[in-house]
N, C-alpha and C positions, 0 to 999 in steps of 0.2 A: 417354479423349480429348479431347484440349480441345479448342474451338470453334473456333478459327482452324485446327489440323488437318483438320476435318471439313470446312469449308470449301473448303482448300485441295485436301484428296481427290476432294471431290464437283466440280470446275472438273475437275479431269483427268480424273475419270473424264467429261464433259461433253463434252473433247477427245478423248479416245481415240474416243469414239460418234460424234463428228464427222466424225472421220478416217476412221472403217470405212465410214461411210456414205459419205464423198466417193470413199474409196478402187473402193468394192462401185458408184457409179454409172460412173467411171470405165472400169472392169469391163464394165460393161454398155451403155457405148457402144462400146467395142471391138467387141461379137458384129458379127457379119452382119444388116444390116435384114431379110431374108428372114428370116433365125432368131429375132429379135424379135417377127415378125408371127405366125409360125408359132406361138409361148407366150404369146400372147395369149389373154386369154378370147374367147367368141360377143361378150359386149357390147361391147368393148375393139372386138374387129373389125369390129363392126355401125358403133361409134361412129367408123371410118377410113375404113370404105366410104362411109360420109355425107359426111364431111370431104370427101373425093377429088370425091362428087359435086357435094356444094356448090361447091368450089373450080374444078370444069371450066364448072361452070354462072354462076360468076363472071368467068368469060373467063381463064381459067388454062390453060396446054398439061396434058395428063394427063402430063407428064415432070416438070414443073415444081412441080404437085402431088403425085406420088409423092417429090419431091427435099423437098419443104417437111413432109411427113406423115416421112418418114424421121428427118428432126432432130428429130420430137417423140415418136418410139416408145422412147428410155430415157426419157424422160422418165414417158412411159406406162405401161412395164414398172413401173419401178422402183414405181410409184403403185400397180401392182398387185398389187405382191407384199405390199405396205401394206394391202393390203384396200380400194384407194379407185378408184372405176373411173373412165373420160377425165372424164364430164359432169360429176362432181365436183372430179375435181381440176383443170380450166379452167374449172369456175364456166360453162358453156356449152354448150349444144346445138350438134352440129356445124355447124346454119347461121349461128348469131352468132359462133365462133370461127372459119370461115369468110372473114365477115367481118370481124373483128379482122384475120385472115391479110393479105387482099387490102387492105384500106384500115385501115394501121399508124396508130395516133397518135405523130404525130411532139413527140419532148417537145425545149421550147423550148431554144434555146441562147442564153449570152452576148452581147452584143451585143460584137467589139471594139472597142476604144477609135477606132479609125481611122473605123471607122463613125458612131461615136456622136457624134464631133465632124464629120464631113461631113452626118449627118443634123441637127446643130443648126448648121452655118454655114449649109446651106441653108435651114432655119428661118428663123432669125434676119438671115439677108439680104432674105428672101420679105420678114418684116414689116415692117423697117426701109425699104424701096424703096414697099411698100405705102402704108407710114403719111407718106413724103415725099412719092407719088405723093399723095396725095389733097389734101395741103397744097394742093400746087401747083395741081392743077384747080381751088382756090379763090383762089389768090390773081390777081391781076390779071398781074402780071410775075413772072414764072418766075424771071427774074435776080433778083427782090427776097430770095429769101430767101435765106439765110445760103451764103455759097461751100461749109460743111461740108456740105453734101446733093449734092454733088456725086456722082455715078455709082461712080466709084472710090473713095471715103469712106465709101461706104454698106456698099461689098463688104465692104472692109475689116476695118469695124468687124465685121458680121457672121461673118466669118470669124475674126476675135478674139475675138468670143463665144461662137463653135460651140466655138472650142479651149479657153476659159477654163472652161465650164462642166463641159466633158469631164476636165480636168484636176481642177476640184474635187469633184468627185463621186470622184475616185480619193483626191483626200488627205483626203474626210471621210471613207474606210475607216479604220476603228480601227486602229493599228500592233500589229502581232501583241507586242511589250514591253509598252508602256503598258497597251493597252486603249484609248487613248483616240486622238483624231483627232487627226492633226496640224493644229494650230491655226495655229502659226510656216508652214506651208507653204501653208495658206490666206490669210492674212494677207499673206505679201511677193508672193503669188502676183500676191493680186488688186491692189495696188497697184502691182507690176513692171507687170501687165497696164493697169494702166488709164495709167502713164510711156507705155507703148511705144503705145499708141491715140494716147494725145494726142498723141503727138509725131508718128506718121504723120498723122493729123487737120490740123495746123499744116501740117508739110510739103504735104501736098496740097494746101493751100488757098491756096497760094500762086499769084496772078495768071498766070505763068510756068509753069504747069504744068495751065490748065485747059482746055489741049488736047486732055490725057489722064485728066483729070478733071472733064468738063462737068457739070454743073446742065441736066439733062433737061426737057423738058415731062414734067406730071402723066401721060399717060397710057404716055409711054416708061419713066416709073419702075415702071407697073404692070406693065405689059408684062413687064421683068427681072423684075417680082416673080410673076409669073405660071411663068414662067421656071423661074425659084428654085427655086419648089413644085415645078414638075413634072417636075423632077429626084429630086429629094426621092422626090415619089410613084412613078416609075418605080425608084429607088433599095431603098427600102422595099418593092414587088412584088416585086422581083429576090428579094432576102433573105429574103422570109415577118418584116418586122422590126414588130412591136406594143409601142402603149406611145407614149405623149406625150415631145414632145420637152423638154419644161422639167422632165420628171423622167428623166433620163437613166438613174439605175440602175436602173430598173425596167423599161427596154427589153427585149426576148428576141426572137429571131428562129429563124425555123426551116430554114435550110441553113445549113449548116457552110462556113468558111472559113480559109483558112492566118491565124495569126493572124500 
């Protein structure tokens, strides 16, 4: 028998074995929980007894504790057939297993682009406004600063930076076909973004628009910065967002949202 055929037969045997194991587990899952409890060894019965006791002591109702344990019974019984007791299966004593059930570890989720953009926009808006605010505080005449530091200009620049760095993170992801970043999008996106920002800044710098784009005193700019950063903090707290806005590709969150 050729080596290739042996490998093929071994692979088929493994798949067949896996299929039988899955079918067996499905069969066990169909059994009544009370029947499964009766099939458990004394050691496993003691384990689930102590597990329920710890769950109830941790604040869970008896009904919920029974439901949690019922969900574990097929796995426990399947392992028992293989000679593996529950404490070995879970690698934890009843008290520790109860703690894991009562306080599950939340797996970090990927932060949607819309939240990444919002987080970045608020971050850069806060940084720009606090920077210009501090400059204004050390300037005798607040009007002596360039009209480009109008509050609406700063906010627009912050929003644009948040949007661009979010798209930059997407563009830098390797292309499925070439395995390389889309450098064309990165370069043209940067040039296009700069052009749009310069155009908006130029338009907002027109004296006639100073009514909606005033150059605020330093303390007012700092208040705007504090408000932007405060909103960012609230958004991050609400969704459990972690990581720095300077590395948007590494942001994670603990709460799911609709994409």
